[in-house]
TIRO-2110 file (N, C-alpha, C; in Angstrom, 1 decimal):
// TIRO-2110
0.1, 3.5, 19.9, N, 1, A
0.4, 4.5, 18.9, CA, 1, A
-0.5, 5.7, 19.1, C, 1, A
0.0, 6.9, 19.1, N, 2, A
-0.8, 8.1, 19.3, CA, 2, A
-0.8, 8.9, 18.0, C, 2, A
-1.8, 9.6, 17.7, N, 3, A
-2.0, 10.4, 16.5, CA, 3, A
-2.4, 11.8, 16.9, C, 3, A
-1.9, 12.8, 16.0, N, 4, A
-2.3, 14.1, 16.2, CA, 4, A
-3.8, 14.3, 15.8, C, 4, A
-4.5, 15.3, 16.2, N, 5, A
-5.9, 15.5, 15.8, CA, 5, A
-6.2, 15.4, 14.3, C, 5, A
-5.3, 15.9, 13.5, N, 6, A
-5.5, 15.9, 12.0, CA, 6, A
-5.4, 14.4, 11.6, C, 6, A
-4.4, 13.7, 12.1, N, 7, A
-4.3, 12.3, 11.7, CA, 7, A
-5.5, 11.4, 12.2, C, 7, A
-6.0, 11.8, 13.3, N, 8, A
-7.2, 11.1, 13.9, CA, 8, A
-8.4, 11.3, 12.9, C, 8, A
-8.6, 12.5, 12.5, N, 9, A
-9.7, 12.8, 11.5, CA, 9, A
-9.5, 12.0, 10.3, C, 9, A
-8.3, 11.9, 9.7, N, 10, A
-8.0, 11.2, 8.5, CA, 10, A
-8.3, 9.7, 8.7, C, 10, A
-7.8, 9.2, 9.8, N, 11, A
-8.0, 7.8, 10.2, CA, 11, A
-9.5, 7.5, 10.4, C, 11, A
-10.2, 8.4, 11.0, N, 12, A
-11.6, 8.2, 11.2, CA, 12, A
-12.4, 8.0, 9.8, C, 12, A
-11.9, 8.8, 8.8, N, 13, A
-12.5, 8.7, 7.5, CA, 13, A
-12.2, 7.4, 6.8, C, 13, A
-11.0, 6.9, 7.0, N, 14, A
-10.6, 5.6, 6.5, CA, 14, A
-11.4, 4.5, 7.2, C, 14, A
-11.6, 4.6, 8.5, N, 15, A
-12.4, 3.6, 9.2, CA, 15, A
-13.8, 3.6, 8.6, C, 15, A
-14.4, 4.8, 8.3, N, 16, A
-15.7, 4.8, 7.7, CA, 16, A
-15.7, 4.1, 6.3, C, 16, A
-14.7, 4.3, 5.6, N, 17, A
-14.6, 3.7, 4.2, CA, 17, A
-14.5, 2.2, 4.4, C, 17, A
-13.8, 1.7, 5.4, N, 18, A
-13.7, 0.3, 5.6, CA, 18, A
-15.1, -0.3, 6.0, C, 18, A
-15.7, 0.4, 6.9, N, 19, A
-17.1, -0.1, 7.3, CA, 19, A
-18.1, -0.1, 6.1, C, 19, A
-18.0, 0.9, 5.3, N, 20, A
-18.9, 1.0, 4.1, CA, 20, A
-18.6, -0.2, 3.2, C, 20, A
-17.3, -0.4, 2.9, N, 21, A
-16.9, -1.5, 2.0, CA, 21, A
-17.3, -2.9, 2.6, C, 21, A
-17.2, -3.0, 3.9, N, 22, A
-17.6, -4.3, 4.5, CA, 22, A
-19.1, -4.5, 4.3, C, 22, A
-19.9, -3.4, 4.4, N, 23, A
-21.4, -3.5, 4.3, CA, 23, A
-21.7, -3.9, 2.8, C, 23, A
-21.2, -3.2, 1.9, N, 24, A
-21.6, -3.5, 0.5, CA, 24, A
-21.0, -4.8, 0.0, C, 24, A
-19.9, -5.2, 0.5, N, 25, A
-19.4, -6.6, 0.2, CA, 25, A
-20.4, -7.6, 0.7, C, 25, A
-20.8, -7.4, 2.0, N, 26, A
-21.8, -8.4, 2.6, CA, 26, A
-23.1, -8.4, 1.8, C, 26, A
-23.4, -7.3, 1.1, N, 27, A
-24.7, -7.3, 0.3, CA, 27, A
-24.5, -7.9, -1.1, C, 27, A
-23.2, -8.4, -1.4, N, 28, A
-23.0, -9.1, -2.6, CA, 28, A
-22.4, -8.2, -3.7, C, 28, A
-22.0, -7.0, -3.4, N, 29, A
-21.4, -6.2, -4.4, CA, 29, A
-20.0, -6.7, -4.8, C, 29, A
-19.7, -6.8, -6.1, N, 30, A
-18.3, -7.3, -6.4, CA, 30, A
-17.2, -6.3, -6.0, C, 30, A
-16.1, -6.8, -5.8, N, 31, A
-14.9, -6.0, -5.3, CA, 31, A
-14.6, -4.8, -6.3, C, 31, A
-14.8, -5.1, -7.5, N, 32, A
-14.5, -4.0, -8.5, CA, 32, A
-15.3, -2.8, -8.3, C, 32, A
-16.5, -2.9, -7.7, N, 33, A
-17.4, -1.8, -7.4, CA, 33, A
-17.1, -1.0, -6.2, C, 33, A
-16.4, -1.6, -5.2, N, 34, A
-16.2, -0.9, -4.0, CA, 34, A
-14.7, -0.7, -3.7, C, 34, A
-13.8, -1.4, -4.4, N, 35, A
-12.4, -1.3, -4.1, CA, 35, A
-11.9, 0.1, -4.1, C, 35, A
-12.3, 0.9, -5.1, N, 36, A
-11.8, 2.3, -5.2, CA, 36, A
-12.3, 3.1, -4.0, C, 36, A
-13.4, 2.8, -3.4, N, 37, A
-14.0, 3.5, -2.3, CA, 37, A
-13.1, 3.3, -1.1, C, 37, A
-12.2, 2.3, -1.1, N, 38, A
-11.2, 2.1, 0.0, CA, 38, A
-9.8, 2.6, -0.5, C, 38, A
-9.5, 2.3, -1.7, N, 39, A
-8.2, 2.6, -2.2, CA, 39, A
-7.9, 4.1, -2.1, C, 39, A
-8.8, 4.9, -2.6, N, 40, A
-8.6, 6.4, -2.6, CA, 40, A
-8.4, 7.0, -1.2, C, 40, A
-9.3, 6.7, -0.2, N, 41, A
-9.0, 7.2, 1.1, CA, 41, A
-7.7, 6.8, 1.7, C, 41, A
-7.3, 5.5, 1.5, N, 42, A
-6.0, 5.1, 2.0, CA, 42, A
-4.9, 5.8, 1.3, C, 42, A
-5.0, 6.0, 0.0, N, 43, A
-3.9, 6.8, -0.6, CA, 43, A
-3.8, 8.2, -0.2, C, 43, A
-5.0, 8.9, -0.3, N, 44, A
-5.0, 10.3, 0.0, CA, 44, A
-4.9, 10.7, 1.5, C, 44, A
-5.5, 9.9, 2.3, N, 45, A
-5.5, 10.2, 3.7, CA, 45, A
-4.4, 9.5, 4.6, C, 45, A
-3.9, 8.4, 4.1, N, 46, A
-2.8, 7.7, 4.8, CA, 46, A
-1.5, 7.9, 4.2, C, 46, A
-1.4, 7.5, 2.9, N, 47, A
-0.1, 7.5, 2.2, CA, 47, A
0.4, 8.9, 2.0, C, 47, A
-0.5, 9.9, 1.8, N, 48, A
-0.1, 11.3, 1.5, CA, 48, A
-0.4, 12.2, 2.7, C, 48, A
-0.5, 11.6, 3.9, N, 49, A
-1.0, 12.4, 5.1, CA, 49, A
0.1, 13.4, 5.5, C, 49, A
1.3, 13.3, 5.1, N, 50, A
2.4, 14.2, 5.6, CA, 50, A
2.5, 15.3, 4.6, C, 50, A
1.7, 16.3, 4.7, N, 51, A
1.8, 17.5, 3.8, CA, 51, A
1.5, 17.2, 2.4, C, 51, A
0.7, 16.3, 2.1, N, 52, A
0.3, 16.0, 0.7, CA, 52, A
1.2, 15.2, -0.1, C, 52, A
2.3, 14.8, 0.5, N, 53, A
3.3, 14.0, -0.2, CA, 53, A
3.4, 12.6, 0.4, C, 53, A
3.6, 11.6, -0.5, N, 54, A
3.8, 10.3, 0.0, CA, 54, A
5.2, 10.0, 0.5, C, 54, A
5.3, 9.1, 1.3, N, 55, A
6.6, 8.7, 1.8, CA, 55, A
6.9, 7.3, 1.3, C, 55, A
8.0, 7.1, 0.5, N, 56, A
8.4, 5.8, 0.1, CA, 56, A
9.4, 5.3, 1.2, C, 56, A
9.1, 4.1, 1.7, N, 57, A
9.9, 3.6, 2.8, CA, 57, A
11.2, 2.9, 2.2, C, 57, A
11.1, 2.6, 0.9, N, 58, A
12.3, 2.0, 0.2, CA, 58, A
12.4, 2.5, -1.2, C, 58, A
13.6, 2.4, -1.7, N, 59, A
14.0, 2.7, -3.1, CA, 59, A
14.9, 1.6, -3.6, C, 59, A
14.8, 1.2, -4.8, N, 60, A
15.7, 0.2, -5.3, CA, 60, A
17.0, 0.9, -5.6, C, 60, A
18.1, 0.1, -5.5, N, 61, A
19.4, 0.7, -5.7, CA, 61, A
19.5, 1.3, -7.2, C, 61, A
18.9, 0.6, -8.1, N, 62, A
18.9, 1.0, -9.5, CA, 62, A
18.1, 2.3, -9.7, C, 62, A
17.2, 2.6, -8.8, N, 63, A
16.4, 3.8, -8.9, CA, 63, A
17.0, 5.0, -8.2, C, 63, A
18.1, 4.8, -7.5, N, 64, A
18.7, 5.9, -6.8, CA, 64, A
19.1, 7.1, -7.7, C, 64, A
18.8, 8.3, -7.4, N, 65, A
19.2, 9.4, -8.2, CA, 65, A
18.1, 9.7, -9.3, C, 65, A
17.2, 8.9, -9.5, N, 66, A
16.1, 9.1, -10.5, CA, 66, A
14.9, 9.8, -9.9, C, 66, A
14.2, 10.5, -10.7, N, 67, A
13.0, 11.3, -10.2, CA, 67, A
11.8, 11.0, -11.1, C, 67, A
10.6, 11.3, -10.6, N, 68, A
9.4, 11.2, -11.4, CA, 68, A
9.5, 12.2, -12.5, C, 68, A
8.7, 12.0, -13.5, N, 69, A
8.6, 12.9, -14.6, CA, 69, A
9.1, 12.4, -15.9, C, 69, A
10.1, 11.5, -15.8, N, 70, A
10.7, 10.9, -17.0, CA, 70, A
10.3, 9.4, -17.3, C, 70, A
9.3, 9.0, -16.5, N, 71, A
8.9, 7.6, -16.5, CA, 71, A
10.0, 6.6, -16.3, C, 71, A
10.9, 7.0, -15.4, N, 72, A
12.0, 6.1, -15.1, CA, 72, A
11.8, 5.3, -13.8, C, 72, A
10.9, 5.8, -13.0, N, 73, A
10.6, 5.1, -11.7, CA, 73, A
9.1, 4.9, -11.5, C, 73, A
8.8, 3.9, -10.7, N, 74, A
7.4, 3.6, -10.5, CA, 74, A
7.2, 3.6, -9.0, C, 74, A
6.0, 4.2, -8.6, N, 75, A
5.5, 4.2, -7.2, CA, 75, A
4.8, 2.8, -7.0, C, 75, A
5.3, 2.0, -6.1, N, 76, A
4.8, 0.6, -6.0, CA, 76, A
4.5, 0.2, -4.6, C, 76, A
3.3, -0.4, -4.4, N, 77, A
3.0, -0.9, -3.1, CA, 77, A
3.7, -2.2, -3.0, C, 77, A
4.6, -2.3, -2.0, N, 78, A
5.4, -3.6, -1.8, CA, 78, A
4.4, -4.8, -1.6, C, 78, A
3.4, -4.6, -0.9, N, 79, A
2.3, -5.6, -0.7, CA, 79, A
1.2, -5.0, -1.6, C, 79, A
0.8, -5.7, -2.6, N, 80, A
-0.3, -5.2, -3.5, CA, 80, A
-1.5, -4.8, -2.7, C, 80, A
-2.2, -3.8, -3.1, N, 81, A
-3.3, -3.2, -2.4, CA, 81, A
-4.4, -4.2, -2.1, C, 81, A
-4.6, -5.2, -2.9, N, 82, A
-5.7, -6.2, -2.7, CA, 82, A
-5.5, -6.9, -1.4, C, 82, A
-4.2, -7.1, -1.0, N, 83, A
-3.9, -7.8, 0.3, CA, 83, A
-4.3, -6.9, 1.5, C, 83, A
-4.0, -5.6, 1.3, N, 84, A
-4.3, -4.6, 2.3, CA, 84, A
-5.8, -4.5, 2.5, C, 84, A
-6.5, -4.4, 1.3, N, 85, A
-7.9, -4.3, 1.3, CA, 85, A
-8.5, -5.6, 2.0, C, 85, A
-8.1, -6.7, 1.7, N, 86, A
-8.6, -8.0, 2.3, CA, 86, A
-8.5, -8.0, 3.8, C, 86, A
-7.3, -7.6, 4.2, N, 87, A
-7.1, -7.6, 5.7, CA, 87, A
-8.0, -6.5, 6.4, C, 87, A
-8.1, -5.4, 5.8, N, 88, A
-9.0, -4.4, 6.4, CA, 88, A
-10.4, -4.8, 6.4, C, 88, A
-10.9, -5.4, 5.3, N, 89, A
-12.3, -5.9, 5.3, CA, 89, A
-12.5, -7.1, 6.1, C, 89, A
-11.5, -7.8, 6.5, N, 90, A
-11.6, -8.9, 7.4, CA, 90, A
-11.6, -8.5, 8.9, C, 90, A
-11.4, -7.3, 9.2, N, 91, A
-11.3, -6.9, 10.6, CA, 91, A
-12.7, -7.1, 11.3, C, 91, A
-12.7, -7.7, 12.4, N, 92, A
-13.9, -8.0, 13.1, CA, 92, A
-14.4, -6.7, 13.8, C, 92, A
-13.4, -5.9, 14.4, N, 93, A
-13.7, -4.6, 15.0, CA, 93, A
-13.0, -3.6, 14.2, C, 93, A
-13.7, -2.7, 13.5, N, 94, A
-13.0, -1.7, 12.7, CA, 94, A
-12.9, -0.4, 13.6, C, 94, A
-11.7, -0.3, 14.2, N, 95, A
-11.4, 0.8, 15.0, CA, 95, A
-10.2, 1.6, 14.4, C, 95, A
-10.0, 2.8, 14.8, N, 96, A
-8.8, 3.5, 14.3, CA, 96, A
-7.5, 2.8, 14.6, C, 96, A
-7.4, 2.2, 15.7, N, 97, A
-6.1, 1.5, 16.1, CA, 97, A
-6.0, 0.3, 15.2, C, 97, A
-7.0, -0.5, 15.0, N, 98, A
-7.0, -1.7, 14.2, CA, 98, A
-6.6, -1.4, 12.7, C, 98, A
-7.2, -0.3, 12.2, N, 99, A
-6.9, 0.1, 10.8, CA, 99, A
-5.5, 0.6, 10.7, C, 99, A
-5.1, 1.4, 11.7, N, 100, A
-3.7, 1.9, 11.7, CA, 100, A
-2.7, 0.8, 11.8, C, 100, A
-3.0, -0.2, 12.6, N, 101, A
-2.1, -1.3, 12.7, CA, 101, A
-1.9, -2.0, 11.4, C, 101, A
-3.0, -2.3, 10.6, N, 102, A
-2.9, -2.9, 9.3, CA, 102, A
-2.1, -2.0, 8.4, C, 102, A
-2.4, -0.8, 8.3, N, 103, A
-1.7, 0.1, 7.4, CA, 103, A
-0.2, 0.3, 7.7, C, 103, A
0.1, 0.4, 9.0, N, 104, A
1.5, 0.5, 9.4, CA, 104, A
2.3, -0.7, 8.9, C, 104, A
1.8, -1.9, 9.0, N, 105, A
2.5, -3.1, 8.7, CA, 105, A
2.5, -3.4, 7.2, C, 105, A
1.3, -3.1, 6.5, N, 106, A
1.2, -3.6, 5.2, CA, 106, A
1.3, -2.5, 4.1, C, 106, A
1.0, -1.3, 4.4, N, 107, A
1.0, -0.2, 3.4, CA, 107, A
2.4, 0.3, 3.3, C, 107, A
3.3, -0.4, 2.6, N, 108, A
4.7, 0.0, 2.4, CA, 108, A
4.9, 0.3, 0.9, C, 108, A
5.5, 1.5, 0.7, N, 109, A
5.7, 2.0, -0.7, CA, 109, A
7.2, 1.9, -1.0, C, 109, A
7.5, 1.5, -2.2, N, 110, A
8.9, 1.5, -2.7, CA, 110, A
8.9, 2.2, -4.1, C, 110, A
10.0, 2.8, -4.4, N, 111, A
10.2, 3.4, -5.7, CA, 111, A
11.2, 2.5, -6.4, C, 111, A
10.8, 2.0, -7.5, N, 112, A
11.6, 1.1, -8.3, CA, 112, A
11.7, 1.6, -9.8, C, 112, A
12.7, 1.1, -10.5, N, 113, A
12.8, 1.5, -11.9, CA, 113, A
11.7, 0.9, -12.7, C, 113, A
11.4, 1.5, -13.8, N, 114, A
10.3, 1.0, -14.7, CA, 114, A
10.7, -0.5, -15.1, C, 114, A
12.0, -0.7, -15.4, N, 115, A
12.4, -2.0, -15.9, CA, 115, A
12.2, -3.1, -14.7, C, 115, A
12.4, -2.7, -13.5, N, 116, A
12.2, -3.6, -12.4, CA, 116, A
10.7, -3.9, -12.2, C, 116, A
9.8, -2.9, -12.5, N, 117, A
8.4, -3.1, -12.5, CA, 117, A
8.0, -4.2, -13.6, C, 117, A
8.6, -4.0, -14.7, N, 118, A
8.4, -5.0, -15.8, CA, 118, A
8.8, -6.4, -15.4, C, 118, A
9.9, -6.5, -14.6, N, 119, A
10.3, -7.8, -14.1, CA, 119, A
9.3, -8.4, -13.1, C, 119, A
8.7, -7.6, -12.3, N, 120, A
7.7, -8.1, -11.4, CA, 120, A
6.5, -8.6, -12.2, C, 120, A
6.1, -7.9, -13.2, N, 121, A
5.0, -8.3, -14.1, CA, 121, A
5.3, -9.6, -14.8, C, 121, A
6.5, -9.7, -15.4, N, 122, A
6.9, -10.9, -16.1, CA, 122, A
6.9, -12.1, -15.2, C, 122, A
7.2, -11.9, -13.9, N, 123, A
7.2, -13.0, -12.9, CA, 123, A
5.8, -13.3, -12.4, C, 123, A
4.8, -12.6, -12.8, N, 124, A
3.5, -12.8, -12.3, CA, 124, A
3.2, -12.2, -11.0, C, 124, A
4.1, -11.2, -10.6, N, 125, A
4.0, -10.6, -9.3, CA, 125, A
3.5, -9.2, -9.3, C, 125, A
2.9, -8.8, -10.3, N, 126, A
2.4, -7.4, -10.4, CA, 126, A
1.4, -7.1, -9.3, C, 126, A
0.5, -8.0, -9.1, N, 127, A
-0.5, -7.8, -8.1, CA, 127, A
-0.7, -8.9, -7.1, C, 127, A
0.3, -9.7, -7.0, N, 128, A
0.2, -10.8, -6.0, CA, 128, A
1.6, -11.0, -5.3, C, 128, A
1.6, -11.7, -4.2, N, 129, A
2.8, -12.0, -3.5, CA, 129, A
3.3, -13.4, -3.9, C, 129, A
4.6, -13.7, -3.7, N, 130, A
5.1, -15.0, -4.1, CA, 130, A
4.3, -16.1, -3.4, C, 130, A
4.3, -17.3, -4.0, N, 131, A
3.6, -18.4, -3.4, CA, 131, A
4.1, -18.8, -2.0, C, 131, A
5.4, -18.6, -1.7, N, 132, A
5.9, -19.0, -0.4, CA, 132, A
6.0, -17.8, 0.5, C, 132, A
5.2, -16.8, 0.3, N, 133, A
5.2, -15.6, 1.2, CA, 133, A
4.8, -16.0, 2.6, C, 133, A
5.5, -15.5, 3.6, N, 134, A
5.2, -15.8, 5.0, CA, 134, A
4.1, -14.9, 5.6, C, 134, A
3.6, -14.0, 4.8, N, 135, A
2.6, -13.1, 5.3, CA, 135, A
3.1, -11.9, 6.1, C, 135, A
4.4, -11.8, 6.2, N, 136, A
5.0, -10.8, 7.0, CA, 136, A
6.0, -9.9, 6.3, C, 136, A
6.9, -10.5, 5.5, N, 137, A
7.9, -9.7, 4.8, CA, 137, A
7.3, -8.9, 3.7, C, 137, A
7.2, -7.5, 3.8, N, 138, A
6.6, -6.8, 2.7, CA, 138, A
7.5, -6.7, 1.5, C, 138, A
8.8, -7.1, 1.6, N, 139, A
9.7, -7.0, 0.4, CA, 139, A
9.8, -8.3, -0.3, C, 139, A
9.0, -9.3, 0.0, N, 140, A
9.1, -10.6, -0.6, CA, 140, A
9.1, -10.6, -2.2, C, 140, A
8.2, -9.7, -2.7, N, 141, A
8.1, -9.7, -4.2, CA, 141, A
9.4, -9.2, -4.8, C, 141, A
10.0, -8.2, -4.2, N, 142, A
11.3, -7.7, -4.8, CA, 142, A
12.4, -8.7, -4.6, C, 142, A
12.4, -9.4, -3.5, N, 143, A
13.5, -10.4, -3.3, CA, 143, A
13.3, -11.6, -4.3, C, 143, A
12.1, -11.9, -4.6, N, 144, A
11.8, -13.0, -5.6, CA, 144, A
12.3, -12.8, -7.0, C, 144, A
12.4, -11.5, -7.4, N, 145, A
12.9, -11.2, -8.7, CA, 145, A
14.3, -10.5, -8.7, C, 145, A
14.9, -10.4, -7.5, N, 146, A
16.3, -9.9, -7.4, CA, 146, A
16.4, -8.3, -7.4, C, 146, A
15.3, -7.7, -6.9, N, 147, A
15.4, -6.2, -6.8, CA, 147, A
16.0, -5.8, -5.5, C, 147, A
17.1, -5.1, -5.5, N, 148, A
17.8, -4.7, -4.3, CA, 148, A
17.3, -3.4, -3.8, C, 148, A
16.7, -3.4, -2.6, N, 149, A
16.1, -2.2, -2.0, CA, 149, A
17.0, -1.6, -0.9, C, 149, A
16.9, -0.3, -0.7, N, 150, A
17.5, 0.3, 0.4, CA, 150, A
16.5, 1.2, 1.1, C, 150, A
16.7, 1.4, 2.4, N, 151, A
15.7, 2.3, 3.1, CA, 151, A
15.6, 3.6, 2.4, C, 151, A
14.3, 4.1, 2.4, N, 152, A
14.1, 5.4, 1.8, CA, 152, A
13.6, 6.5, 2.7, C, 152, A
12.3, 6.6, 2.8, N, 153, A
11.5, 7.6, 3.5, CA, 153, A
11.6, 8.9, 2.8, C, 153, A
11.5, 8.8, 1.5, N, 154, A
11.5, 10.0, 0.6, CA, 154, A
10.1, 10.5, 0.3, C, 154, A
10.0, 11.8, 0.2, N, 155, A
8.8, 12.4, -0.2, CA, 155, A
8.7, 12.3, -1.7, C, 155, A
7.5, 11.9, -2.2, N, 156, A
7.4, 11.7, -3.7, CA, 156, A
6.0, 12.2, -4.1, C, 156, A
END
């Protein structure tokens, strides 16, 4: 995978955030204290790297035609961020390529209706994957509660 110079700079900053979080975790700091130090760079430098706008890879059928601003749709990580964070912090070698590989596979965004988000919460899947998750399918949470998704790639 190749990156333009701007993307490489952004990725280098995320790499430094991962290394920092690994260090403070090893020193015994609780996740609540360092998680945001990783979440924010991933969001602002990876998810919003294309002109300041995020790209949703999927949208639920029920959310088609809806926009932000009326609280009708939710920006949702298909794989909750805590799984992405854990995988990044478990990297033995924190390189731009290793970090990019994790983010490409796991940092998947979907736009869903507010009611669909409530269904995820009711099923206990607001911040975790289903028990039978294979570790690969980023859409497993949505499938578990019957949310039908279509490819997106929309700026939001």
